[in-house]
N, CA and C atoms of all chains as a GROMACS GRO file, in nm:
protein
  618
    1UNK      N    1  11.021   7.917   8.575
    1UNK     CA    2  11.113   8.030   8.585
    1UNK      C    3  11.048   8.143   8.666
    2UNK      N    4  11.121   8.195   8.760
    2UNK     CA    5  11.062   8.305   8.837
    2UNK      C    6  11.077   8.437   8.762
    3UNK      N    7  10.978   8.520   8.781
    3UNK     CA    8  10.980   8.652   8.718
    3UNK      C    9  11.000   8.759   8.825
    4UNK      N   10  11.048   8.872   8.780
    4UNK     CA   11  11.073   8.984   8.871
    4UNK      C   12  10.962   9.087   8.854
    5UNK      N   13  10.895   9.119   8.962
    5UNK     CA   14  10.789   9.220   8.955
    5UNK      C   15  10.824   9.341   9.040
    6UNK      N   16  10.788   9.457   8.990
    6UNK     CA   17  10.796   9.576   9.073
    6UNK      C   18  10.654   9.612   9.116
    7UNK      N   19  10.640   9.640   9.246
    7UNK     CA   20  10.508   9.676   9.296
    7UNK      C   21  10.508   9.817   9.351
    8UNK      N   22  10.403   9.891   9.319
    8UNK     CA   23  10.379  10.023   9.377
    8UNK      C   24  10.254  10.010   9.463
    9UNK      N   25  10.269  10.031   9.592
    9UNK     CA   26  10.157  10.010   9.684
    9UNK      C   27  10.114  10.143   9.744
   10UNK      N   28   9.982  10.168   9.740
   10UNK     CA   29   9.928  10.292   9.796
   10UNK      C   30   9.841  10.257   9.915
   11UNK      N   31   9.879  10.303  10.032
   11UNK     CA   32   9.801  10.276  10.153
   11UNK      C   33   9.736  10.408  10.196
   12UNK      N   34   9.604  10.409  10.202
   12UNK     CA   35   9.533  10.532  10.238
   12UNK      C   36   9.440  10.507  10.355
   13UNK      N   37   9.417  10.610  10.433
   13UNK     CA   38   9.320  10.598  10.542
   13UNK      C   39   9.180  10.581  10.485
   14UNK      N   40   9.099  10.499  10.549
   14UNK     CA   41   8.960  10.487  10.506
   14UNK      C   42   8.892  10.623  10.519
   15UNK      N   43   8.798  10.652  10.429
   15UNK     CA   44   8.734  10.784  10.430
   15UNK      C   45   8.671  10.821  10.564
   16UNK      N   46   8.626  10.723  10.639
   16UNK     CA   47   8.559  10.753  10.765
   16UNK      C   48   8.657  10.782  10.879
   17UNK      N   49   8.787  10.761  10.854
   17UNK     CA   50   8.886  10.779  10.960
   17UNK      C   51   8.944  10.921  10.952
   18UNK      N   52   8.952  10.988  11.067
   18UNK     CA   53   9.010  11.123  11.071
   18UNK      C   54   9.158  11.119  11.037
   19UNK      N   55   9.207  11.226  10.973
   19UNK     CA   56   9.348  11.234  10.935
   19UNK      C   57   9.410  11.360  10.997
   20UNK      N   58   9.459  11.351  11.122
   20UNK     CA   59   9.513  11.470  11.189
   20UNK      C   60   9.631  11.530  11.114
   21UNK      N   61   9.717  11.446  11.054
   21UNK     CA   62   9.833  11.498  10.981
   21UNK      C   63   9.786  11.579  10.860
   22UNK      N   64   9.684  11.528  10.791
   22UNK     CA   65   9.629  11.601  10.677
   22UNK      C   66   9.571  11.735  10.720
   23UNK      N   67   9.501  11.736  10.833
   23UNK     CA   68   9.444  11.860  10.883
   23UNK      C   69   9.553  11.960  10.918
   24UNK      N   70   9.664  11.910  10.976
   24UNK     CA   71   9.776  11.998  11.011
   24UNK      C   72   9.837  12.059  10.885
   25UNK      N   73   9.852  11.977  10.782
   25UNK     CA   74   9.908  12.027  10.656
   25UNK      C   75   9.815  12.133  10.596
   26UNK      N   76   9.684  12.106  10.600
   26UNK     CA   77   9.587  12.202  10.546
   26UNK      C   78   9.599  12.335  10.618
   27UNK      N   79   9.609  12.333  10.752
   27UNK     CA   80   9.616  12.460  10.825
   27UNK      C   81   9.751  12.526  10.801
   28UNK      N   82   9.857  12.447  10.785
   28UNK     CA   83   9.988  12.504  10.751
   28UNK      C   84   9.984  12.574  10.617
   29UNK      N   85   9.922  12.510  10.519
   29UNK     CA   86   9.911  12.569  10.386
   29UNK      C   87   9.828  12.697  10.389
   30UNK      N   88   9.720  12.695  10.468
   30UNK     CA   89   9.635  12.814  10.478
   30UNK      C   90   9.716  12.931  10.535
   31UNK      N   91   9.800  12.902  10.635
   31UNK     CA   92   9.885  13.007  10.693
   31UNK      C   93   9.988  13.059  10.593
   32UNK      N   94  10.030  12.971  10.500
   32UNK     CA   95  10.126  13.014  10.399
   32UNK      C   96  10.058  13.085  10.282
   33UNK      N   97   9.926  13.096  10.288
   33UNK     CA   98   9.853  13.169  10.184
   33UNK      C   99   9.785  13.079  10.082
   34UNK      N  100   9.803  12.949  10.094
   34UNK     CA  101   9.738  12.857   9.999
   34UNK      C  102   9.602  12.816  10.056
   35UNK      N  103   9.503  12.903  10.041
   35UNK     CA  104   9.373  12.871  10.099
   35UNK      C  105   9.280  12.807   9.996
   36UNK      N  106   9.334  12.773   9.878
   36UNK     CA  107   9.253  12.706   9.776
   36UNK      C  108   9.275  12.554   9.775
   37UNK      N  109   9.339  12.504   9.880
   37UNK     CA  110   9.368  12.361   9.887
   37UNK      C  111   9.276  12.296   9.991
   38UNK      N  112   9.218  12.184   9.953
   38UNK     CA  113   9.121  12.120  10.041
   38UNK      C  114   9.137  11.968  10.042
   39UNK      N  115   9.071  11.906  10.137
   39UNK     CA  116   9.061  11.759  10.142
   39UNK      C  117   9.196  11.690  10.131
   40UNK      N  118   9.289  11.730  10.217
   40UNK     CA  119   9.422  11.669  10.214
   40UNK      C  120   9.421  11.541  10.298
   41UNK      N  121   9.463  11.432  10.234
   41UNK     CA  122   9.472  11.303  10.304
   41UNK      C  123   9.613  11.250  10.282
   42UNK      N  124   9.677  11.208  10.389
   42UNK     CA  125   9.815  11.162  10.378
   42UNK      C  126   9.820  11.011  10.399
   43UNK      N  127   9.881  10.944  10.305
   43UNK     CA  128   9.894  10.799  10.313
   43UNK      C  129  10.038  10.756  10.290
   44UNK      N  130  10.055  10.627  10.268
   44UNK     CA  131  10.189  10.575  10.245
   44UNK      C  132  10.201  10.526  10.100
   45UNK      N  133  10.322  10.538  10.048
   45UNK     CA  134  10.352  10.491   9.913
   45UNK      C  135  10.474  10.399   9.924
   46UNK      N  136  10.458  10.275   9.888
   46UNK     CA  137  10.565  10.177   9.908
   46UNK      C  138  10.604  10.116   9.773
   47UNK      N  139  10.733  10.113   9.747
   47UNK     CA  140  10.785  10.047   9.627
   47UNK      C  141  10.864   9.924   9.670
   48UNK      N  142  10.845   9.814   9.600
   48UNK     CA  143  10.926   9.697   9.630
   48UNK      C  144  10.941   9.608   9.508
   49UNK      N  145  11.040   9.519   9.514
   49UNK     CA  146  11.063   9.422   9.409
   49UNK      C  147  11.026   9.285   9.464
   50UNK      N  148  10.963   9.204   9.378
   50UNK     CA  149  10.908   9.076   9.423
   50UNK      C  150  10.939   8.971   9.318
   51UNK      N  151  10.983   8.855   9.362
   51UNK     CA  152  11.004   8.745   9.268
   51UNK      C  153  10.890   8.645   9.282
   52UNK      N  154  10.830   8.607   9.170
   52UNK     CA  155  10.720   8.510   9.174
   52UNK      C  156  10.714   8.438   9.040
   53UNK      N  157  10.645   8.323   9.041
   53UNK     CA  158  10.638   8.245   8.917
   53UNK      C  159  10.545   8.309   8.814
   54UNK      N  160  10.435   8.366   8.861
   54UNK     CA  161  10.345   8.436   8.768
   54UNK      C  162  10.274   8.550   8.839
   55UNK      N  163  10.197   8.623   8.762
   55UNK     CA  164  10.135   8.744   8.814
   55UNK      C  165  10.032   8.714   8.922
   56UNK      N  166   9.956   8.606   8.906
   56UNK     CA  167   9.853   8.573   9.004
   56UNK      C  168   9.916   8.544   9.140
   57UNK      N  169  10.028   8.471   9.138
   57UNK     CA  170  10.098   8.440   9.263
   57UNK      C  171  10.150   8.568   9.328
   58UNK      N  172  10.209   8.655   9.246
   58UNK     CA  173  10.263   8.779   9.299
   58UNK      C  174  10.152   8.863   9.363
   59UNK      N  175  10.037   8.869   9.294
   59UNK     CA  176   9.923   8.947   9.344
   59UNK      C  177   9.873   8.893   9.478
   60UNK      N  178   9.858   8.761   9.482
   60UNK     CA  179   9.809   8.695   9.603
   60UNK      C  180   9.903   8.724   9.720
   61UNK      N  181  10.035   8.710   9.693
   61UNK     CA  182  10.132   8.731   9.800
   61UNK      C  183  10.132   8.877   9.846
   62UNK      N  184  10.121   8.968   9.749
   62UNK     CA  185  10.119   9.110   9.786
   62UNK      C  186   9.998   9.144   9.873
   63UNK      N  187   9.884   9.083   9.842
   63UNK     CA  188   9.764   9.109   9.923
   63UNK      C  189   9.786   9.063  10.067
   64UNK      N  190   9.850   8.945  10.082
   64UNK     CA  191   9.881   8.896  10.215
   64UNK      C  192   9.976   8.990  10.288
   65UNK      N  193  10.080   9.034  10.216
   65UNK     CA  194  10.180   9.124  10.276
   65UNK      C  195  10.115   9.255  10.320
   66UNK      N  196  10.027   9.308  10.235
   66UNK     CA  197   9.959   9.433  10.270
   66UNK      C  198   9.869   9.414  10.392
   67UNK      N  199   9.792   9.306  10.392
   67UNK     CA  200   9.699   9.281  10.502
   67UNK      C  201   9.772   9.258  10.634
   68UNK      N  202   9.885   9.189  10.626
   68UNK     CA  203   9.952   9.149  10.750
   68UNK      C  204  10.051   9.253  10.802
   69UNK      N  205  10.114   9.328  10.711
   69UNK     CA  206  10.224   9.413  10.759
   69UNK      C  207  10.212   9.559  10.714
   70UNK      N  208  10.184   9.580  10.586
   70UNK     CA  209  10.198   9.717  10.534
   70UNK      C  210  10.079   9.807  10.567
   71UNK      N  211   9.961   9.749  10.573
   71UNK     CA  212   9.842   9.829  10.601
   71UNK      C  213   9.770   9.774  10.724
   72UNK      N  214   9.697   9.859  10.789
   72UNK     CA  215   9.609   9.817  10.898
   72UNK      C  216   9.467   9.813  10.842
   73UNK      N  217   9.417   9.693  10.811
   73UNK     CA  218   9.288   9.684  10.740
   73UNK      C  219   9.170   9.744  10.817
   74UNK      N  220   9.188   9.765  10.947
   74UNK     CA  221   9.078   9.824  11.025
   74UNK      C  222   9.058   9.971  10.985
   75UNK      N  223   9.166  10.043  10.963
   75UNK     CA  224   9.153  10.186  10.933
   75UNK      C  225   9.208  10.226  10.796
   76UNK      N  226   9.270  10.132  10.725
   76UNK     CA  227   9.333  10.171  10.599
   76UNK      C  228   9.286  10.083  10.482
   77UNK      N  229   9.280  10.145  10.364
   77UNK     CA  230   9.263  10.072  10.238
   77UNK      C  231   9.398  10.067  10.168
   78UNK      N  232   9.410   9.974  10.076
   78UNK     CA  233   9.531   9.976   9.993
   78UNK      C  234   9.495   9.934   9.852
   79UNK      N  235   9.580   9.975   9.758
   79UNK     CA  236   9.574   9.924   9.622
   79UNK      C  237   9.717   9.916   9.572
   80UNK      N  238   9.739   9.838   9.469
   80UNK     CA  239   9.876   9.830   9.418
   80UNK      C  240   9.878   9.807   9.268
   81UNK      N  241   9.989   9.849   9.206
   81UNK     CA  242  10.018   9.820   9.066
   81UNK      C  243  10.133   9.720   9.062
   82UNK      N  244  10.123   9.624   8.974
   82UNK     CA  245  10.231   9.526   8.955
   82UNK      C  246  10.289   9.543   8.816
   83UNK      N  247  10.419   9.556   8.807
   83UNK     CA  248  10.484   9.570   8.676
   83UNK      C  249  10.582   9.455   8.658
   84UNK      N  250  10.567   9.383   8.547
   84UNK     CA  251  10.655   9.270   8.519
   84UNK      C  252  10.787   9.324   8.462
   85UNK      N  253  10.886   9.331   8.549
   85UNK     CA  254  11.014   9.389   8.510
   85UNK      C  255  11.089   9.299   8.412
   86UNK      N  256  11.081   9.168   8.433
   86UNK     CA  257  11.154   9.077   8.344
   86UNK      C  258  11.101   9.087   8.201
   87UNK      N  259  10.968   9.096   8.188
   87UNK     CA  260  10.910   9.111   8.055
   87UNK      C  261  10.951   9.244   7.992
   88UNK      N  262  10.950   9.348   8.079
   88UNK     CA  263  10.988   9.480   8.031
   88UNK      C  264  11.131   9.477   7.975
   89UNK      N  265  11.219   9.410   8.050
   89UNK     CA  266  11.357   9.401   8.004
   89UNK      C  267  11.367   9.320   7.875
   90UNK      N  268  11.284   9.214   7.867
   90UNK     CA  269  11.296   9.124   7.753
   90UNK      C  270  11.240   9.187   7.625
   91UNK      N  271  11.121   9.250   7.636
   91UNK     CA  272  11.056   9.292   7.512
   91UNK      C  273  11.034   9.443   7.502
   92UNK      N  274  11.061   9.513   7.611
   92UNK     CA  275  11.034   9.656   7.608
   92UNK      C  276  10.889   9.689   7.639
   93UNK      N  277  10.808   9.587   7.666
   93UNK     CA  278  10.668   9.610   7.698
   93UNK      C  279  10.648   9.626   7.848
   94UNK      N  280  10.547   9.701   7.882
   94UNK     CA  281  10.519   9.725   8.022
   94UNK      C  282  10.382   9.666   8.057
   95UNK      N  283  10.386   9.564   8.140
   95UNK     CA  284  10.263   9.494   8.178
   95UNK      C  285  10.218   9.546   8.314
   96UNK      N  286  10.095   9.589   8.322
   96UNK     CA  287  10.050   9.649   8.448
   96UNK      C  288   9.920   9.585   8.494
   97UNK      N  289   9.916   9.558   8.623
   97UNK     CA  290   9.795   9.499   8.680
   97UNK      C  291   9.762   9.573   8.807
   98UNK      N  292   9.636   9.588   8.834
   98UNK     CA  293   9.597   9.659   8.955
   98UNK      C  294   9.510   9.570   9.042
   99UNK      N  295   9.546   9.563   9.167
   99UNK     CA  296   9.464   9.492   9.264
   99UNK      C  297   9.407   9.594   9.360
  100UNK      N  298   9.282   9.586   9.389
  100UNK     CA  299   9.221   9.685   9.476
  100UNK      C  300   9.123   9.615   9.569
  101UNK      N  301   9.149   9.628   9.697
  101UNK     CA  302   9.064   9.562   9.795
  101UNK      C  303   8.926   9.626   9.805
  102UNK      N  304   8.912   9.747   9.752
  102UNK     CA  305   8.782   9.814   9.764
  102UNK      C  306   8.681   9.759   9.664
  103UNK      N  307   8.731   9.691   9.562
  103UNK     CA  308   8.641   9.637   9.460
  103UNK      C  309   8.546   9.535   9.521
  104UNK      N  310   8.713  13.156   8.517
  104UNK     CA  311   8.645  13.054   8.598
  104UNK      C  312   8.748  12.962   8.662
  105UNK      N  313   8.736  12.939   8.788
  105UNK     CA  314   8.831  12.847   8.852
  105UNK      C  315   8.789  12.703   8.828
  106UNK      N  316   8.888  12.620   8.814
  106UNK     CA  317   8.863  12.478   8.794
  106UNK      C  318   8.906  12.401   8.918
  107UNK      N  319   8.850  12.284   8.932
  107UNK     CA  320   8.880  12.200   9.048
  107UNK      C  321   8.973  12.088   9.003
  108UNK      N  322   9.088  12.076   9.068
  108UNK     CA  323   9.184  11.972   9.033
  108UNK      C  324   9.203  11.877   9.152
  109UNK      N  325   9.217  11.751   9.119
  109UNK     CA  326   9.259  11.655   9.221
  109UNK      C  327   9.405  11.622   9.195
  110UNK      N  328   9.486  11.624   9.301
  110UNK     CA  329   9.628  11.595   9.286
  110UNK      C  330   9.664  11.470   9.367
  111UNK      N  331   9.743  11.383   9.305
  111UNK     CA  332   9.801  11.268   9.373
  111UNK      C  333   9.952  11.293   9.378
  112UNK      N  334  10.006  11.305   9.498
  112UNK     CA  335  10.146  11.340   9.513
  112UNK      C  336  10.223  11.222   9.573
  113UNK      N  337  10.335  11.189   9.511
  113UNK     CA  338  10.417  11.078   9.558
  113UNK      C  339  10.550  11.134   9.605
  114UNK      N  340  10.579  11.121   9.733
  114UNK     CA  341  10.706  11.170   9.788
  114UNK      C  342  10.791  11.049   9.822
  115UNK      N  343  10.908  11.042   9.760
  115UNK     CA  344  10.996  10.926   9.785
  115UNK      C  345  11.134  10.974   9.829
  116UNK      N  346  11.200  10.891   9.906
  116UNK     CA  347  11.338  10.922   9.946
  116UNK      C  348  11.427  10.917   9.823
  117UNK      N  349  11.527  11.005   9.815
  117UNK     CA  350  11.623  10.998   9.707
  117UNK      C  351  11.698  10.864   9.715
  118UNK      N  352  11.736  10.809   9.601
  118UNK     CA  353  11.798  10.676   9.600
  118UNK      C  354  11.923  10.667   9.690
  119UNK      N  355  11.993  10.778   9.706
  119UNK     CA  356  12.117  10.776   9.785
  119UNK      C  357  12.091  10.780   9.936
  120UNK      N  358  11.964  10.805   9.976
  120UNK     CA  359  11.933  10.818  10.118
  120UNK      C  360  11.888  10.683  10.175
  121UNK      N  361  11.943  10.647  10.289
  121UNK     CA  362  11.905  10.521  10.353
  121UNK      C  363  11.759  10.526  10.399
  122UNK      N  364  11.692  10.410  10.396
  122UNK     CA  365  11.552  10.402  10.438
  122UNK      C  366  11.539  10.299  10.550
  123UNK      N  367  11.558  10.342  10.676
  123UNK     CA  368  11.553  10.247  10.788
  123UNK      C  369  11.418  10.178  10.800
  124UNK      N  370  11.309  10.251  10.772
  124UNK     CA  371  11.176  10.190  10.782
  124UNK      C  372  11.161  10.079  10.678
  125UNK      N  373  11.211  10.105  10.558
  125UNK     CA  374  11.205  10.003  10.454
  125UNK      C  375  11.286   9.880  10.492
  126UNK      N  376  11.402   9.903  10.551
  126UNK     CA  377  11.486   9.790  10.595
  126UNK      C  378  11.415   9.709  10.702
  127UNK      N  379  11.347   9.780  10.794
  127UNK     CA  380  11.274   9.710  10.900
  127UNK      C  381  11.161   9.625  10.841
  128UNK      N  382  11.091   9.680  10.742
  128UNK     CA  383  10.983   9.604  10.678
  128UNK      C  384  11.040   9.481  10.607
  129UNK      N  385  11.153   9.500  10.539
  129UNK     CA  386  11.215   9.388  10.468
  129UNK      C  387  11.251   9.277  10.567
  130UNK      N  388  11.308   9.313  10.683
  130UNK     CA  389  11.347   9.208  10.777
  130UNK      C  390  11.224   9.145  10.841
  131UNK      N  391  11.119   9.227  10.862
  131UNK     CA  392  10.994   9.172  10.913
  131UNK      C  393  10.933   9.071  10.816
  132UNK      N  394  10.934   9.105  10.688
  132UNK     CA  395  10.880   9.015  10.585
  132UNK      C  396  10.962   8.887  10.578
  133UNK      N  397  11.095   8.900  10.590
  133UNK     CA  398  11.181   8.781  10.585
  133UNK      C  399  11.148   8.688  10.700
  134UNK      N  400  11.122   8.747  10.818
  134UNK     CA  401  11.086   8.664  10.934
  134UNK      C  402  10.951   8.597  10.915
  135UNK      N  403  10.862   8.660  10.839
  135UNK     CA  404  10.731   8.602  10.813
  135UNK      C  405  10.737   8.501  10.698
  136UNK      N  406  10.854   8.483  10.640
  136UNK     CA  407  10.869   8.384  10.535
  136UNK      C  408  10.871   8.440  10.394
  137UNK      N  409  10.851   8.570  10.381
  137UNK     CA  410  10.853   8.631  10.248
  137UNK      C  411  10.995   8.676  10.217
  138UNK      N  412  11.081   8.582  10.177
  138UNK     CA  413  11.220   8.619  10.152
  138UNK      C  414  11.244   8.649  10.003
  139UNK      N  415  11.136   8.658   9.925
  139UNK     CA  416  11.150   8.693   9.782
  139UNK      C  417  11.120   8.840   9.756
  140UNK      N  418  11.115   8.919   9.865
  140UNK     CA  419  11.084   9.062   9.850
  140UNK      C  420  11.211   9.142   9.875
  141UNK      N  421  11.235   9.239   9.786
  141UNK     CA  422  11.359   9.317   9.796
  141UNK      C  423  11.335   9.464   9.768
  142UNK      N  424  11.436   9.541   9.800
  142UNK     CA  425  11.438   9.684   9.764
  142UNK      C  426  11.311   9.757   9.806
  143UNK      N  427  11.278   9.746   9.932
  143UNK     CA  428  11.158   9.813   9.981
  143UNK      C  429  11.191   9.957  10.019
  144UNK      N  430  11.116  10.050   9.962
  144UNK     CA  431  11.134  10.191   9.994
  144UNK      C  432  10.998  10.247  10.034
  145UNK      N  433  10.995  10.317  10.144
  145UNK     CA  434  10.867  10.369  10.193
  145UNK      C  435  10.862  10.520  10.177
  146UNK      N  436  10.757  10.567  10.112
  146UNK     CA  437  10.741  10.710  10.092
  146UNK      C  438  10.603  10.755  10.136
  147UNK      N  439  10.567  10.876  10.095
  147UNK     CA  440  10.437  10.930  10.130
  147UNK      C  441  10.351  10.945  10.006
  148UNK      N  442  10.220  10.927  10.026
  148UNK     CA  443  10.124  10.943   9.917
  148UNK      C  444  10.018  11.041   9.966
  149UNK      N  445  10.007  11.153   9.897
  149UNK     CA  446   9.918  11.259   9.944
  149UNK      C  447   9.813  11.290   9.838
  150UNK      N  448   9.688  11.293   9.880
  150UNK     CA  449   9.578  11.332   9.791
  150UNK      C  450   9.525  11.466   9.836
  151UNK      N  451   9.498  11.556   9.742
  151UNK     CA  452   9.436  11.682   9.780
  151UNK      C  453   9.356  11.740   9.664
  152UNK      N  454   9.267  11.832   9.696
  152UNK     CA  455   9.188  11.904   9.597
  152UNK      C  456   9.239  12.046   9.591
  153UNK      N  457   9.244  12.102   9.469
  153UNK     CA  458   9.306  12.232   9.448
  153UNK      C  459   9.219  12.310   9.350
  154UNK      N  460   9.194  12.437   9.381
  154UNK     CA  461   9.122  12.522   9.286
  154UNK      C  462   9.220  12.614   9.216
  155UNK      N  463   9.215  12.620   9.084
  155UNK     CA  464   9.306  12.707   9.009
  155UNK      C  465   9.239  12.745   8.878
  156UNK      N  466   9.290  12.852   8.816
  156UNK     CA  467   9.230  12.898   8.690
  156UNK      C  468   9.264  12.806   8.574
  157UNK      N  469   9.388  12.753   8.572
  157UNK     CA  470   9.422  12.659   8.466
  157UNK      C  471   9.526  12.560   8.516
  158UNK      N  472   9.559  12.465   8.431
  158UNK     CA  473   9.646  12.356   8.471
  158UNK      C  474   9.788  12.404   8.504
  159UNK      N  475   9.838  12.501   8.425
  159UNK     CA  476   9.974  12.550   8.448
  159UNK      C  477   9.985  12.614   8.586
  160UNK      N  478   9.883  12.692   8.623
  160UNK     CA  479   9.882  12.756   8.754
  160UNK      C  480   9.879  12.652   8.865
  161UNK      N  481   9.793  12.551   8.847
  161UNK     CA  482   9.781  12.446   8.948
  161UNK      C  483   9.914  12.373   8.965
  162UNK      N  484   9.980  12.344   8.854
  162UNK     CA  485  10.108  12.273   8.855
  162UNK      C  486  10.215  12.353   8.928
  163UNK      N  487  10.221  12.482   8.894
  163UNK     CA  488  10.320  12.572   8.954
  163UNK      C  489  10.300  12.579   9.105
  164UNK      N  490  10.172  12.593   9.145
  164UNK     CA  491  10.142  12.604   9.287
  164UNK      C  492  10.174  12.474   9.360
  165UNK      N  493  10.143  12.361   9.297
  165UNK     CA  494  10.172  12.232   9.360
  165UNK      C  495  10.322  12.214   9.380
  166UNK      N  496  10.401  12.257   9.283
  166UNK     CA  497  10.547  12.244   9.297
  166UNK      C  498  10.596  12.325   9.416
  167UNK      N  499  10.540  12.447   9.432
  167UNK     CA  500  10.578  12.528   9.547
  167UNK      C  501  10.538  12.460   9.678
  168UNK      N  502  10.416  12.408   9.680
  168UNK     CA  503  10.366  12.342   9.802
  168UNK      C  504  10.453  12.221   9.837
  169UNK      N  505  10.490  12.143   9.735
  169UNK     CA  506  10.574  12.026   9.761
  169UNK      C  507  10.711  12.068   9.813
  170UNK      N  508  10.771  12.168   9.747
  170UNK     CA  509  10.904  12.212   9.786
  170UNK      C  510  10.906  12.270   9.926
  171UNK      N  511  10.800  12.345   9.960
  171UNK     CA  512  10.802  12.417  10.087
  171UNK      C  513  10.750  12.336  10.204
  172UNK      N  514  10.655  12.245  10.178
  172UNK     CA  515  10.590  12.182  10.293
  172UNK      C  516  10.586  12.028  10.285
  173UNK      N  517  10.547  11.974  10.171
  173UNK     CA  518  10.517  11.830  10.168
  173UNK      C  519  10.642  11.744  10.158
  174UNK      N  520  10.745  11.793  10.089
  174UNK     CA  521  10.866  11.713  10.073
  174UNK      C  522  10.986  11.791  10.125
  175UNK      N  523  11.087  11.721  10.163
  175UNK     CA  524  11.214  11.782  10.200
  175UNK      C  525  11.308  11.763  10.081
  176UNK      N  526  11.330  11.868  10.000
  176UNK     CA  527  11.404  11.852   9.874
  176UNK      C  528  11.547  11.803   9.894
  177UNK      N  529  11.599  11.817  10.015
  177UNK     CA  530  11.736  11.770  10.040
  177UNK      C  531  11.744  11.618  10.032
  178UNK      N  532  11.644  11.551  10.084
  178UNK     CA  533  11.650  11.404  10.088
  178UNK      C  534  11.538  11.336  10.011
  179UNK      N  535  11.441  11.414   9.961
  179UNK     CA  536  11.325  11.350   9.897
  179UNK      C  537  11.301  11.403   9.756
  180UNK      N  538  11.252  11.316   9.670
  180UNK     CA  539  11.199  11.354   9.540
  180UNK      C  540  11.047  11.351   9.548
  181UNK      N  541  10.983  11.420   9.454
  181UNK     CA  542  10.838  11.406   9.447
  181UNK      C  543  10.794  11.410   9.302
  182UNK      N  544  10.677  11.354   9.278
  182UNK     CA  545  10.612  11.371   9.149
  182UNK      C  546  10.463  11.375   9.176
  183UNK      N  547  10.386  11.429   9.083
  183UNK     CA  548  10.242  11.433   9.107
  183UNK      C  549  10.163  11.417   8.978
  184UNK      N  550  10.040  11.370   8.993
  184UNK     CA  551   9.942  11.368   8.884
  184UNK      C  552   9.836  11.471   8.915
  185UNK      N  553   9.794  11.542   8.813
  185UNK     CA  554   9.686  11.639   8.829
  185UNK      C  555   9.566  11.593   8.746
  186UNK      N  556   9.450  11.588   8.807
  186UNK     CA  557   9.330  11.547   8.734
  186UNK      C  558   9.228  11.660   8.739
  187UNK      N  559   9.182  11.702   8.623
  187UNK     CA  560   9.084  11.810   8.616
  187UNK      C  561   8.947  11.753   8.647
  188UNK      N  562   8.902  11.776   8.770
  188UNK     CA  563   8.776  11.718   8.816
  188UNK      C  564   8.657  11.786   8.749
  189UNK      N  565   8.665  11.917   8.730
  189UNK     CA  566   8.551  11.989   8.671
  189UNK      C  567   8.527  11.940   8.529
  190UNK      N  568   8.638  11.921   8.453
  190UNK     CA  569   8.623  11.870   8.317
  190UNK      C  570   8.566  11.728   8.319
  191UNK      N  571   8.616  11.649   8.415
  191UNK     CA  572   8.568  11.511   8.427
  191UNK      C  573   8.417  11.509   8.450
  192UNK      N  574   8.372  11.598   8.538
  192UNK     CA  575   8.229  11.605   8.567
  192UNK      C  576   8.150  11.652   8.445
  193UNK      N  577   8.208  11.747   8.372
  193UNK     CA  578   8.136  11.806   8.260
  193UNK      C  579   8.125  11.710   8.142
  194UNK      N  580   8.233  11.644   8.106
  194UNK     CA  581   8.234  11.569   7.981
  194UNK      C  582   8.257  11.419   7.999
  195UNK      N  583   8.292  11.380   8.119
  195UNK     CA  584   8.322  11.239   8.141
  195UNK      C  585   8.464  11.203   8.100
  196UNK      N  586   8.541  11.304   8.055
  196UNK     CA  587   8.680  11.279   8.018
  196UNK      C  588   8.772  11.298   8.136
  197UNK      N  589   8.882  11.228   8.135
  197UNK     CA  590   8.978  11.238   8.244
  197UNK      C  591   9.108  11.293   8.188
  198UNK      N  592   9.141  11.414   8.231
  198UNK     CA  593   9.263  11.480   8.183
  198UNK      C  594   9.372  11.460   8.287
  199UNK      N  595   9.484  11.413   8.243
  199UNK     CA  596   9.589  11.384   8.340
  199UNK      C  597   9.720  11.450   8.299
  200UNK      N  598   9.787  11.508   8.394
  200UNK     CA  599   9.916  11.572   8.368
  200UNK      C  600  10.014  11.529   8.475
  201UNK      N  601  10.137  11.515   8.437
  201UNK     CA  602  10.236  11.472   8.535
  201UNK      C  603  10.348  11.574   8.544
  202UNK      N  604  10.376  11.614   8.663
  202UNK     CA  605  10.492  11.700   8.688
  202UNK      C  606  10.596  11.620   8.762
  203UNK      N  607  10.717  11.631   8.722
  203UNK     CA  608  10.820  11.550   8.787
  203UNK      C  609  10.947  11.634   8.799
  204UNK      N  610  10.988  11.656   8.924
  204UNK     CA  611  11.105  11.739   8.948
  204UNK      C  612  11.233  11.671   8.902
  205UNK      N  613  11.228  11.542   8.878
  205UNK     CA  614  11.350  11.470   8.839
  205UNK      C  615  11.384  11.495   8.692
  206UNK      N  616  11.284  11.542   8.616
  206UNK     CA  617  11.308  11.569   8.475
  206UNK      C  618  11.413  11.679   8.457
   0.00000   0.00000   0.00000
């Protein structure tokens, strides 16, 4: 039986990569008077629904999807949370798993 | 004494707003053979450091920053987590607070 998973994916620039958009936001905030804000990094946040037979399969597929399409592994890191929606609906429990390429 | 907070901000399109980038990713994934992926929505994920006297002040300021600069309230929702870094450094505890404009 296939299960329904919800994935929350966070794609961030690697620490060594410059973030011009973040720098622009920082200078914008400083001009607006918020000079107590620092180290702004802007990334992507992706939500999607995925059908898979089990959590390991879903995780494996998500890693492939992130590597091939959602993130650029040369300059970006990603991590994701997987939530088993079918289980949540069935029992009211929330199952969460985290995959992180930085590990 | 000012405290140091780390904020994780999630900016997402409102459910009623179309997401052309998400649709493009979905069709790209389908072409790559991943036809079990659905409901892709692409948002922004922003990390920043903030100095404030207490958590309430930090929260209030973050809401202003999100409303004025980071999100477009007409078409986007946002939520954020606040982590007290100074407390984390001092005691090893991790204090987390969530502000959500949808509440």
